[in-house]
C-alpha positions, 0 to 999 in steps of 0.5 A: 184813082179817084175822080175829081167828082169823088174827092172827099176830105179826110175824115178828122181834117175839121172841127166842130163849131165850138157852142160856148154857153150851152149848159154844164154838160157841153164843158163850155157852159156857165162861164163859156170858157172865159173864166172867172171875173176880170177885164177878159171876162167882160162883154165889149172888150178886146174884140177889135183889130189891133188890141194887144192887152192894153199895150199902146197898139202898133198902129198907134206907136208907128209915126203918122206923116204925109197927106194923099189928097182925096182928088188927086190926079195920077198919070200913066207915063209913057216915054218917047222911045216907047213910041217907036213901034208905032207906024210913021204918020199914025195918030197916037192916043191913049186907046192906041196906047192901051191896045199897044200895051204901053198903058195898063190898068184903070187907075189912070186919070190920063197920060203923060208923055216924057222925054226918055229915049229917041223918036225917029218917026213922025207921029201925031200924038194926043195926051193929057200932059207932055214934058218940054223935052218930050215935046222937042223930041216929038216936034224934031222927028216931025210929029205934033203933040196935041194936048187933051183936056181931062174928063173928070168923068165919062160924058154919058155919065154927065149927061145922065146926072144933069138930066131934067135939072133947071129945065123948064117945060 
């Protein structure tokens, strides 16, 4: 049996690169496989993605609708019922939610607490947004909800960006 260090591809498993326009003897000289005249023989045509031979391409036939703001804010959603996994008296913030696996990924602007489920433990929660139902559920269990302001960027990035600007020595 072959080992991984001696594996080779089968002999006829690949083709040589087609070298067009390299003389009549190559079989692809003169017109370089483009035939005589016509639209397809010219340069600068039909080389772009989505070209369908002059037919109106798919990306133009489909309707365009909606708008996505480039500066939109997307919140990771955590329900009140999911907070049962935390011990009573603990402080739950974004870092704790990430450690518990309730918030995953890096695309979120912040965390929003929603009121689905029941909470029976007293926990202090620090989130960026909260629904009225969720706030009522947490406070009914004896906990507290603190709203944390959204950070557009990390503090160290802001300090670096504004370093030395406007300061006169």
